Kinemage of the C-alpha trace (Angstrom):
@kinemage 1
@onewidth
@group {chain A} dominant
@subgroup {mainchain}
@vectorlist {calphas} color= white
{ca met a 1} P 208.811 85.445 185.882
{ca ala a 2} L 212.078 86.184 184.065
{ca thr a 3} L 212.730 84.489 180.695
{ca arg a 4} L 215.246 81.650 180.664
{ca tyr a 5} L 217.724 81.663 177.790
{ca gly a 6} L 219.824 78.751 176.692
{ca asn a 7} L 222.908 78.211 174.529
{ca tyr a 8} L 222.522 78.130 170.740
{ca ile a 9} L 224.303 75.015 169.414
{ca gly a 10} L 223.787 73.357 166.079
{ca gly a 11} L 220.668 75.490 165.394
{ca glu a 12} L 218.977 74.521 168.632
{ca trp a 13} L 218.441 76.406 171.898
{ca arg a 14} L 219.385 74.215 174.862
{ca asp a 15} L 220.290 74.426 178.520
{ca ala a 16} L 223.786 74.053 179.723
{ca ala a 17} L 224.935 70.490 180.217
{ca ser a 18} L 225.104 71.150 183.985
{ca ser a 19} L 221.506 72.615 183.939
{ca arg a 20} L 222.937 75.600 185.928
{ca ser a 21} L 222.004 79.143 185.092
{ca phe a 22} L 223.014 82.638 186.205
{ca asp a 23} L 220.935 85.887 186.574
{ca asn a 24} L 221.374 88.979 184.482
{ca arg a 25} L 220.166 92.128 186.309
{ca asn a 26} L 219.814 95.709 185.316
{ca pro a 27} L 222.769 97.714 186.795
{ca ala a 28} L 220.531 100.719 187.211
{ca asp a 29} L 218.037 98.745 189.236
{ca thr a 30} L 219.252 95.431 190.570
{ca gln a 31} L 215.716 94.313 191.431
{ca asp a 32} L 215.003 94.286 187.697
{ca leu a 33} L 215.873 90.701 186.548
{ca val a 34} L 216.522 90.838 182.822
{ca gly a 35} L 216.717 87.042 182.418
{ca thr a 36} L 218.492 83.835 183.431
{ca phe a 37} L 221.139 82.371 181.154
{ca ala a 38} L 222.921 79.029 180.739
{ca asp a 39} L 225.887 78.730 183.065
{ca ser a 40} L 227.972 76.620 180.731
{ca gly a 41} L 231.205 74.647 180.954
{ca pro a 42} L 233.771 72.816 178.750
{ca glu a 43} L 231.249 70.184 177.699
{ca asp a 44} L 229.039 72.851 176.160
{ca val a 45} L 232.058 74.394 174.361
{ca glu a 46} L 232.910 70.989 172.994
{ca arg a 47} L 229.466 70.529 171.544
{ca ala a 48} L 229.417 74.061 170.033
{ca val a 49} L 232.807 73.638 168.400
{ca ala a 50} L 231.717 70.222 167.042
{ca ala a 51} L 228.638 71.766 165.532
{ca ala a 52} L 230.655 74.643 163.950
{ca arg a 53} L 233.220 72.139 162.578
{ca glu a 54} L 230.488 70.020 161.060
{ca ala a 55} L 228.766 73.017 159.456
{ca phe a 56} L 231.969 74.489 158.003
{ca pro a 57} L 232.221 72.573 154.717
{ca arg a 58} L 228.654 73.390 153.664
{ca trp a 59} L 228.910 77.081 154.653
{ca gln a 60} L 232.330 77.425 152.975
{ca ala a 61} L 230.879 75.920 149.759
{ca leu a 62} L 227.901 78.283 149.688
{ca pro a 63} L 228.812 81.079 147.181
{ca ala a 64} L 229.822 84.293 148.985
{ca pro a 65} L 227.094 86.369 147.372
{ca arg a 66} L 224.539 83.977 148.814
{ca arg a 67} L 226.104 84.393 152.244
{ca gly a 68} L 225.905 88.123 151.742
{ca glu a 69} L 222.191 87.833 151.011
{ca ile a 70} L 221.648 86.257 154.458
{ca leu a 71} L 223.545 88.959 156.163
{ca tyr a 72} L 221.564 91.604 154.219
{ca arg a 73} L 218.284 90.105 155.475
{ca ala a 74} L 219.688 90.140 158.974
{ca ala a 75} L 220.552 93.838 158.656
{ca glu a 76} L 216.986 94.588 157.500
{ca thr a 77} L 215.587 92.820 160.579
{ca leu a 78} L 217.954 94.791 162.823
{ca val a 79} L 216.624 98.008 161.321
{ca arg a 80} L 213.087 97.035 162.042
{ca arg a 81} L 213.770 95.984 165.633
{ca lys a 82} L 216.207 98.684 166.500
{ca asp a 83} L 214.300 100.313 169.381
{ca glu a 84} L 213.282 96.981 170.938
{ca leu a 85} L 216.902 95.751 170.888
{ca ala a 86} L 218.192 99.057 172.264
{ca arg a 87} L 215.762 98.833 175.216
{ca asp a 88} L 216.937 95.307 175.982
{ca met a 89} L 220.521 96.484 175.837
{ca thr a 90} L 219.923 99.481 178.205
{ca arg a 91} L 218.313 97.139 180.752
{ca glu a 92} L 221.215 94.722 180.776
{ca met a 93} L 224.082 97.181 180.256
{ca gly a 94} L 222.896 100.546 181.612
{ca lys a 95} L 223.939 103.049 179.030
{ca val a 96} L 221.283 105.545 177.846
{ca leu a 97} L 218.863 104.732 175.040
{ca asp a 98} L 220.518 107.113 172.511
{ca glu a 99} L 223.743 105.171 173.001
{ca thr a 100} L 222.159 101.734 172.824
{ca arg a 101} L 220.329 102.765 169.686
{ca gly a 102} L 223.812 103.784 168.394
{ca asp a 103} L 225.144 100.409 169.400
{ca val a 104} L 222.487 98.582 167.427
{ca gln a 105} L 223.111 100.989 164.530
{ca glu a 106} L 226.815 99.969 164.426
{ca ala a 107} L 225.623 96.340 164.144
{ca ile a 108} L 223.314 97.338 161.305
{ca asp a 109} L 226.125 99.311 159.524
{ca met a 110} L 228.622 96.389 159.937
{ca thr a 111} L 226.075 93.755 158.709
{ca tyr a 112} L 225.171 95.747 155.616
{ca tyr a 113} L 228.916 96.458 154.966
{ca met a 114} L 229.932 92.827 155.182
{ca ala a 115} L 226.846 91.697 153.190
{ca gly a 116} L 228.406 93.784 150.342
{ca glu a 117} L 231.745 91.969 150.734
{ca gly a 118} L 229.991 88.851 149.491
{ca arg a 119} L 230.455 90.289 146.038
{ca arg a 120} L 233.920 91.681 146.609
{ca gln a 121} L 236.702 89.996 148.655
{ca phe a 122} L 239.061 91.137 145.872
{ca gly a 123} L 242.289 89.242 145.235
{ca gln a 124} L 245.076 89.955 142.819
{ca thr a 125} L 245.980 88.975 139.319
{ca thr a 126} L 249.514 89.762 138.132
{ca pro a 127} L 251.603 89.025 134.994
{ca ser a 128} L 253.784 86.014 135.231
{ca glu a 129} L 257.402 86.072 134.419
{ca met a 130} L 256.846 82.991 132.272
{ca pro a 131} L 254.870 82.675 129.008
{ca asp a 132} L 251.520 80.814 128.993
{ca lys a 133} L 251.159 81.003 132.765
{ca phe a 134} L 248.364 82.669 134.807
{ca gln a 135} L 248.538 83.661 138.479
{ca met a 136} L 246.163 85.051 141.098
{ca ser a 137} L 245.494 85.243 144.807
{ca val a 138} L 242.260 84.437 146.585
{ca arg a 139} L 241.046 84.467 150.187
{ca gln a 140} L 240.162 81.257 152.042
{ca pro a 141} L 238.448 81.012 155.455
{ca val a 142} L 240.380 79.925 158.504
{ca gly a 143} L 237.701 77.500 159.779
{ca val a 144} L 236.056 77.733 163.230
{ca ala a 145} L 236.314 81.221 164.763
{ca gly a 146} L 236.152 81.536 168.538
{ca leu a 147} L 234.779 85.017 169.515
{ca ile a 148} L 235.017 86.377 173.048
{ca thr a 149} L 233.168 89.698 173.282
{ca pro a 150} L 232.854 92.411 175.983
{ca trp a 151} L 229.909 94.002 177.795
{ca asn a 152} L 230.339 97.689 176.886
{ca phe a 153} L 229.274 97.322 173.191
{ca pro a 154} L 227.273 94.124 173.504
{ca met a 155} L 225.863 94.050 169.937
{ca ala a 156} L 228.189 96.278 167.982
{ca ile a 157} L 231.414 94.422 168.843
{ca pro a 158} L 230.025 90.933 168.298
{ca ser a 159} L 228.877 92.144 164.893
{ca trp a 160} L 232.407 93.466 164.161
{ca lys a 161} L 233.621 89.927 164.648
{ca met a 162} L 230.764 87.770 163.416
{ca met a 163} L 229.923 89.427 160.115
{ca pro a 164} L 233.420 89.425 158.541
{ca ala a 165} L 234.000 85.874 159.794
{ca leu a 166} L 230.696 84.704 158.281
{ca ile a 167} L 230.995 86.417 154.901
{ca leu a 168} L 234.364 84.758 154.358
{ca gly a 169} L 232.918 81.279 154.998
{ca asn a 170} L 234.093 80.693 158.532
{ca thr a 171} L 231.748 79.194 161.215
{ca val a 172} L 231.527 80.721 164.628
{ca val a 173} L 231.332 79.994 168.363
{ca val a 174} L 230.732 83.194 170.305
{ca lys a 175} L 231.059 83.634 174.114
{ca pro a 176} L 229.286 86.843 175.193
{ca ala a 177} L 230.182 88.712 178.366
{ca thr a 178} L 228.274 87.449 181.432
{ca asp a 179} L 226.977 91.018 182.093
{ca thr a 180} L 225.376 91.339 178.694
{ca pro a 181} L 224.386 87.992 177.142
{ca leu a 182} L 220.887 89.052 176.019
{ca ser a 183} L 222.159 91.386 173.231
{ca val a 184} L 224.117 88.531 171.645
{ca val a 185} L 221.101 86.205 172.052
{ca asn a 186} L 219.072 88.843 170.161
{ca leu a 187} L 221.668 89.057 167.456
{ca val a 188} L 221.881 85.302 167.022
{ca lys a 189} L 218.093 85.151 166.783
{ca val a 190} L 218.133 87.785 164.046
{ca leu a 191} L 220.675 85.683 162.071
{ca glu a 192} L 218.625 82.509 162.661
{ca glu a 193} L 215.531 84.269 161.298
{ca ala a 194} L 217.484 85.498 158.291
{ca gly a 195} L 218.071 81.880 157.223
{ca leu a 196} L 221.590 81.195 158.562
{ca pro a 197} L 222.137 77.428 158.292
{ca lys a 198} L 222.289 75.313 161.462
{ca gly a 199} L 225.715 75.182 163.136
{ca val a 200} L 227.171 78.209 161.349
{ca val a 201} L 226.814 80.355 164.375
{ca asn a 202} L 226.842 78.934 167.861
{ca met a 203} L 226.599 80.744 171.215
{ca val a 204} L 227.714 79.534 174.635
{ca thr a 205} L 227.108 81.667 177.694
{ca gly a 206} L 229.048 81.440 180.977
{ca ser a 207} L 232.272 82.480 182.707
{ca gly a 208} L 235.665 83.151 181.207
{ca ser a 209} L 237.248 80.297 183.080
{ca gln a 210} L 234.578 77.744 182.156
{ca val a 211} L 233.776 78.814 178.609
{ca gly a 212} L 236.345 81.360 177.371
{ca ser a 213} L 239.399 79.354 178.307
{ca pro a 214} L 238.260 76.064 176.782
{ca leu a 215} L 237.242 77.920 173.631
{ca met a 216} L 240.523 79.716 173.136
{ca ser a 217} L 242.538 76.557 173.654
{ca his a 218} L 240.361 74.197 171.668
{ca arg a 219} L 242.285 72.287 168.974
{ca asp a 220} L 239.603 72.758 166.354
{ca val a 221} L 239.283 76.557 166.751
{ca gly a 222} L 241.465 78.154 164.046
{ca ile a 223} L 241.248 81.792 165.224
{ca val a 224} L 240.393 83.500 168.489
{ca ser a 225} L 239.152 87.079 168.370
{ca phe a 226} L 239.023 88.773 171.738
{ca thr a 227} L 238.031 92.271 172.969
{ca gly a 228} L 238.681 93.053 176.614
{ca ser a 229} L 241.332 93.898 179.101
{ca thr a 230} L 245.059 93.731 178.384
{ca asp a 231} L 245.642 91.204 181.178
{ca val a 232} L 243.092 88.725 179.747
{ca gly a 233} L 244.320 89.445 176.172
{ca arg a 234} L 247.789 88.332 177.264
{ca arg a 235} L 246.294 85.056 178.475
{ca val a 236} L 244.464 84.580 175.189
{ca ser a 237} L 247.741 85.115 173.294
{ca leu a 238} L 249.497 82.514 175.450
{ca ala a 239} L 246.589 80.055 174.908
{ca cys a 240} L 246.802 80.459 171.190
{ca ala a 241} L 250.576 80.314 170.884
{ca pro a 242} L 251.267 76.574 171.227
{ca ala a 243} L 249.132 75.725 168.190
{ca phe a 244} L 250.155 78.841 166.297
{ca lys a 245} L 246.425 79.580 165.772
{ca his a 246} L 245.387 83.009 164.577
{ca cys a 247} L 244.949 85.512 167.473
{ca his a 248} L 243.221 88.897 167.211
{ca leu a 249} L 243.281 91.095 170.319
{ca glu a 250} L 241.560 94.389 170.965
{ca met a 251} L 242.389 95.579 174.506
{ca gly a 252} L 242.728 98.711 176.650
{ca gly a 253} L 243.167 102.420 176.102
{ca lys a 254} L 244.144 105.538 177.932
{ca asn a 255} L 243.211 108.121 175.371
{ca ile a 256} L 244.034 111.801 175.356
{ca ile a 257} L 242.325 115.037 174.143
{ca met a 258} L 244.865 117.809 173.589
{ca val a 259} L 243.379 121.282 173.929
{ca met a 260} L 245.607 124.045 172.456
{ca asp a 261} L 245.480 127.690 173.382
{ca asp a 262} L 243.885 128.571 170.067
{ca ala a 263} L 241.029 125.925 170.502
{ca arg a 264} L 237.364 126.812 170.498
{ca leu a 265} L 236.813 126.085 174.161
{ca asp a 266} L 233.064 125.626 173.933
{ca leu a 267} L 233.609 122.861 171.387
{ca ala a 268} L 236.517 121.322 173.395
{ca val a 269} L 234.505 121.244 176.622
{ca glu a 270} L 231.547 119.640 174.821
{ca gly a 271} L 233.875 117.058 173.338
{ca ala a 272} L 235.567 116.323 176.639
{ca leu a 273} L 232.288 115.753 178.399
{ca trp a 274} L 231.010 113.405 175.699
{ca gly a 275} L 234.356 111.655 175.330
{ca gly a 276} L 234.955 111.269 179.018
{ca phe a 277} L 231.469 110.424 180.282
{ca gly a 278} L 229.650 108.895 177.295
{ca thr a 279} L 228.889 105.191 178.177
{ca thr a 280} L 229.849 106.268 181.788
{ca gly a 281} L 233.482 106.234 180.614
{ca gln a 282} L 233.234 102.572 179.941
{ca arg a 283} L 234.780 102.629 176.458
{ca cys a 284} L 238.226 101.548 175.416
{ca thr a 285} L 238.220 104.840 173.391
{ca ala a 286} L 237.058 107.021 176.313
{ca ala a 287} L 238.763 110.391 176.652
{ca ser a 288} L 240.087 109.730 180.164
{ca arg a 289} L 242.905 112.284 179.817
{ca val a 290} L 242.791 115.905 178.760
{ca ala a 291} L 246.020 117.835 178.265
{ca val a 292} L 245.286 121.538 178.263
{ca his a 293} L 247.558 124.406 177.301
{ca glu a 294} L 248.419 126.508 180.396
{ca lys a 295} L 247.096 129.730 178.673
{ca val a 296} L 243.522 128.313 178.640
{ca tyr a 297} L 243.830 125.773 181.473
{ca arg a 298} L 241.818 127.656 184.120
{ca glu a 299} L 238.997 128.637 181.847
{ca phe a 300} L 238.736 125.164 180.453
{ca thr a 301} L 238.720 123.336 183.764
{ca asp a 302} L 236.102 125.741 185.139
{ca arg a 303} L 233.790 125.043 182.193
{ca phe a 304} L 234.597 121.308 182.108
{ca ala a 305} L 233.851 120.902 185.876
{ca ala a 306} L 230.595 122.927 185.612
{ca gly a 307} L 229.524 120.758 182.660
{ca ala a 308} L 230.279 117.496 184.551
{ca lys a 309} L 228.315 118.642 187.610
{ca ala a 310} L 225.344 119.437 185.419
{ca leu a 311} L 225.126 115.956 183.834
{ca arg a 312} L 222.055 113.960 184.800
{ca val a 313} L 222.958 110.476 186.154
{ca gly a 314} L 220.316 107.803 186.323
{ca asn a 315} L 218.468 104.932 184.716
{ca gly a 316} L 219.250 104.911 181.015
{ca leu a 317} L 215.625 104.119 180.134
{ca glu a 318} L 214.571 107.594 181.380
{ca pro a 319} L 214.578 110.203 178.635
{ca lys a 320} L 216.392 112.863 180.634
{ca thr a 321} L 219.263 110.672 181.711
{ca gln a 322} L 222.695 111.522 180.273
{ca val a 323} L 224.968 109.161 182.130
{ca gly a 324} L 224.031 105.656 183.233
{ca pro a 325} L 225.449 103.335 185.919
{ca cys a 326} L 228.606 101.355 186.025
{ca val a 327} L 227.996 97.912 184.659
{ca asn a 328} L 228.302 96.001 187.954
{ca ala a 329} L 229.374 96.269 191.549
{ca ser a 330} L 233.015 95.305 190.763
{ca gln a 331} L 233.392 98.119 188.191
{ca leu a 332} L 231.902 100.641 190.607
{ca glu a 333} L 234.373 99.448 193.258
{ca thr a 334} L 237.193 99.911 190.751
{ca val a 335} L 236.071 103.455 190.079
{ca glu a 336} L 235.849 104.236 193.835
{ca ser a 337} L 239.337 102.858 194.358
{ca tyr a 338} L 240.867 105.034 191.663
{ca val a 339} L 239.172 108.100 193.023
{ca lys a 340} L 240.722 107.333 196.323
{ca ile a 341} L 244.109 106.887 194.593
{ca gly a 342} L 243.764 110.185 192.793
{ca lys a 343} L 243.140 111.994 196.107
{ca gln a 344} L 246.127 110.284 197.727
{ca glu a 345} L 248.373 111.168 194.752
{ca gly a 346} L 247.556 114.842 195.263
{ca ala a 347} L 245.359 115.454 192.238
{ca arg a 348} L 242.869 118.308 192.733
{ca leu a 349} L 239.233 117.089 192.787
{ca leu a 350} L 237.314 119.439 190.433
{ca ala a 351} L 233.992 117.569 190.184
{ca gly a 352} L 232.308 114.483 191.514
{ca gly a 353} L 234.236 112.021 193.521
{ca ser a 354} L 231.525 109.997 195.180
{ca arg a 355} L 229.129 107.124 194.642
{ca leu a 356} L 225.569 108.332 194.282
{ca gly a 357} L 223.259 106.952 196.992
{ca ser a 358} L 220.039 108.968 196.809
{ca ala a 359} L 216.686 107.149 196.703
{ca ser a 360} L 216.703 107.242 192.848
{ca his a 361} L 220.165 105.741 192.714
{ca ala a 362} L 219.967 103.333 195.685
{ca arg a 363} L 219.372 100.164 193.657
{ca gly a 364} L 222.075 100.811 191.037
{ca tyr a 365} L 225.762 101.139 190.559
{ca phe a 366} L 225.965 104.934 190.083
{ca his a 367} L 228.979 107.188 190.388
{ca glu a 368} L 229.297 110.917 189.885
{ca pro a 369} L 231.122 112.081 186.726
{ca thr a 370} L 234.527 112.863 188.299
{ca ile a 371} L 237.311 115.157 187.192
{ca phe a 372} L 240.827 115.454 188.690
{ca gly a 373} L 242.791 118.571 187.848
{ca asp a 374} L 246.447 119.524 188.101
{ca cys a 375} L 247.459 115.978 187.396
{ca ser a 376} L 250.945 114.839 186.621
{ca pro a 377} L 251.275 112.352 183.723
{ca lys a 378} L 252.946 109.877 186.129
{ca met a 379} L 249.939 109.679 188.443
{ca arg a 380} L 248.134 106.410 188.314
{ca val a 381} L 244.857 108.055 187.541
{ca ala a 382} L 246.496 109.701 184.557
{ca his a 383} L 248.144 106.602 183.007
{ca glu a 384} L 246.227 103.565 184.061
{ca glu a 385} L 242.923 102.552 182.485
{ca ile a 386} L 239.998 103.030 184.888
{ca phe a 387} L 237.082 102.232 182.578
{ca gly a 388} L 234.663 104.510 184.454
{ca pro a 389} L 233.521 108.146 184.684
{ca val a 390} L 236.886 109.570 185.732
{ca val a 391} L 238.900 112.081 183.697
{ca ser a 392} L 242.371 113.476 184.547
{ca val a 393} L 243.271 116.978 183.305
{ca ile a 394} L 246.959 117.725 182.803
{ca pro a 395} L 248.361 121.213 182.220
{ca val a 396} L 250.948 121.518 179.395
{ca arg a 397} L 253.026 124.398 178.078
{ca ser a 398} L 253.141 123.473 174.375
{ca leu a 399} L 251.998 121.097 171.639
{ca glu a 400} L 255.198 119.202 171.967
{ca glu a 401} L 254.629 118.611 175.596
{ca ala a 402} L 251.062 117.482 174.957
{ca ile a 403} L 252.238 114.990 172.337
{ca glu a 404} L 254.901 113.696 174.799
{ca val a 405} L 252.249 113.232 177.470
{ca gly a 406} L 249.873 111.592 174.989
{ca asn a 407} L 252.469 109.023 173.932
{ca ser a 408} L 253.700 108.321 177.500
{ca val a 409} L 251.193 105.584 178.334
{ca asp a 410} L 251.323 101.864 177.533
{ca tyr a 411} L 248.325 102.110 175.153
{ca gly a 412} L 247.827 103.585 171.717
{ca leu a 413} L 244.223 103.471 170.749
{ca ser a 414} L 242.843 106.935 170.131
{ca ala a 415} L 243.844 110.588 170.507
{ca ser a 416} L 242.450 113.923 169.500
{ca ile a 417} L 243.396 117.616 169.245
{ca tyr a 418} L 241.357 120.766 169.482
{ca thr a 419} L 243.000 123.576 167.563
{ca gln a 420} L 242.324 126.086 164.735
{ca asp a 421} L 245.900 125.774 163.445
{ca ile a 422} L 246.213 123.245 160.578
{ca gly a 423} L 249.904 122.963 161.194
{ca lys a 424} L 249.387 121.850 164.808
{ca ala a 425} L 246.650 119.449 163.679
{ca phe a 426} L 248.835 117.753 161.121
{ca thr a 427} L 251.882 117.636 163.474
{ca ala a 428} L 249.858 115.901 166.189
{ca met a 429} L 248.239 113.605 163.595
{ca arg a 430} L 251.711 112.492 162.518
{ca glu a 431} L 253.422 112.302 165.969
{ca met a 432} L 250.751 110.569 168.004
{ca tyr a 433} L 251.398 106.794 167.938
{ca thr a 434} L 247.776 105.669 167.954
{ca gly a 435} L 245.557 103.670 165.753
{ca ile a 436} L 242.798 106.362 165.647
{ca phe a 437} L 243.163 110.197 165.635
{ca tyr a 438} L 240.600 112.990 165.636
{ca val a 439} L 240.775 116.721 164.953
{ca asn a 440} L 238.297 118.975 166.745
{ca ala a 441} L 236.326 115.956 167.957
{ca pro a 442} L 236.708 113.731 171.026
{ca thr a 443} L 238.451 110.324 171.018
{ca ile a 444} L 235.203 108.414 170.392
{ca gly a 445} L 233.107 108.102 167.306
{ca ala a 446} L 234.695 105.532 164.962
{ca glu a 447} L 232.772 104.488 161.865
{ca thr a 448} L 232.554 100.975 160.418
{ca his a 449} L 234.108 101.790 157.069
{ca leu a 450} L 237.572 102.662 158.452
{ca pro a 451} L 239.795 100.252 160.391
{ca phe a 452} L 239.482 100.101 164.202
{ca gly a 453} L 242.283 99.236 166.504
{ca gly a 454} L 245.379 100.497 168.212
{ca thr a 455} L 249.133 100.227 168.912
{ca lys a 456} L 251.290 99.091 171.838
{ca asn a 457} L 249.240 97.301 174.584
{ca thr a 458} L 246.007 98.097 172.878
{ca gly a 459} L 246.266 95.309 170.361
{ca asn a 460} L 248.473 92.912 168.397
{ca gly a 461} L 248.529 94.559 165.029
{ca his a 462} L 245.180 93.519 163.585
{ca arg a 463} L 242.240 95.760 162.928
{ca glu a 464} L 238.498 95.461 163.122
{ca ala a 465} L 235.863 96.881 160.741
{ca cys a 466} L 236.410 97.970 157.110
{ca val a 467} L 238.034 95.555 154.649
{ca gln a 468} L 240.946 95.135 157.113
{ca ala a 469} L 238.640 92.875 159.206
{ca leu a 470} L 238.765 90.382 156.340
{ca glu a 471} L 242.568 89.945 156.997
{ca val a 472} L 241.792 88.668 160.448
{ca phe a 473} L 239.452 85.879 159.406
{ca ser a 474} L 241.040 84.633 156.177
{ca glu a 475} L 244.204 83.230 154.705
{ca trp a 476} L 245.709 84.187 151.378
{ca lys a 477} L 246.280 81.508 148.773
{ca ser a 478} L 248.386 82.191 145.727
{ca ile a 479} L 247.484 80.124 142.648
{ca tyr a 480} L 249.609 79.456 139.495
{ca ile a 481} L 248.165 77.971 136.321
{ca asp a 482} L 250.653 76.826 133.712
{ca phe a 483} L 249.108 76.031 130.300
{ca ser a 484} L 252.361 75.944 128.385
{ca gly a 485} L 252.381 72.182 128.226
{ca lys a 486} L 255.989 72.030 129.478
{ca leu a 487} L 257.982 72.404 132.643
{ca gln a 488} L 258.794 76.056 133.278
{ca arg a 489} L 261.013 76.852 136.203
{ca ala a 490} L 260.429 80.217 137.800
{ca gln a 491} L 263.491 82.320 138.395
{ca ile a 492} L 265.619 79.862 136.379
{ca asp a 493} L 264.198 79.631 132.841
């Protein structure tokens, strides 16, 4: 019998107020029931926010180094349980074990990193223009943080949001994606075991309409941090606007690898395969476009197609699997619809193109790694985010044309170039209007100690990870201390 998981509110695990639940099934084998989870509604959100609001004064008053010690203990537990947590994640999300271990490792890295910020959170001290006057700036928490997290990195991304929020003294209500609630349950249990006080972190599972919408519009939520689609991100922004509450958005991407005529093609092909089909292409940083110089176009596409055809697609728990399933039936249908669009647009199908339906794939949402060649940048498959194992290859005649193609989409998350020419590398680095850029590596592989985020429709100017994440979850306070014993008028006396 499958385990039943409740909401975590005020330090207690409890069913939804409605007593309803929903099933979470393995996308590689839909007969594998991972667990049942609370199907919550606005009443549960109200309780969770109330618990977070009540816990806030005590948590804020706890010295930041003490908060850091709790996070450090949580990181140590994540290290010990890494393989167990990764297996749970593969069952509910589908990506292969190597990748889910990497997902847990990101949570470990972020938790250790933010634990250290308990003794940092540096402000400023500056000389005053007046005598006998001291001035400084300090960070202060925003209050209750509402976190809405996606299914593709179901422990890493919640950690990117939770850990900086917590180390600054905020309390949290997190709504995990309905496809991957177990990984957030596991992360919350680790924090609970580490000694996090009751009410500091609260979790409510359920749909976007019944949980996400009430959370983002709640009067007592001071900041909403969202990762997901651009369409939903726009709704989050509108919900936050009337109260002028802080709003942090991480949304879509249509990222490009630029392969120049002097590139090491073996390295470029390897990078394009990993960038395009890692996590089954279900990453906002996926390399879903490859612009290839016409001088090496035919050789690159031949090698790229052969590599894609050789990838082993299957259950992520099996050691030989390289590409897992799409996360659910809807995502698989989206991939199939875009493959049909690509064919109708006249793109040349180089590899894949079909759902996998053999006996070993019959109970899952599997699609072949798919490559379209001879694409125009204006084709929908070449400029709309698909979020699946589909890559468009675009021939170009120069670096300048590749950069123009790269910047032609509505997103600006990640880009990369393969070249042996340092001048081309630095030119592309400067001209690509993206938040992340790689040289001789694919568009995926961000590390926690540099800021993560993008431009244009990818985000709203904030960044996750690194110390920049502290900006999202804190306010600056400037403090002036006059010990002159008399009135001093700045800019006048």
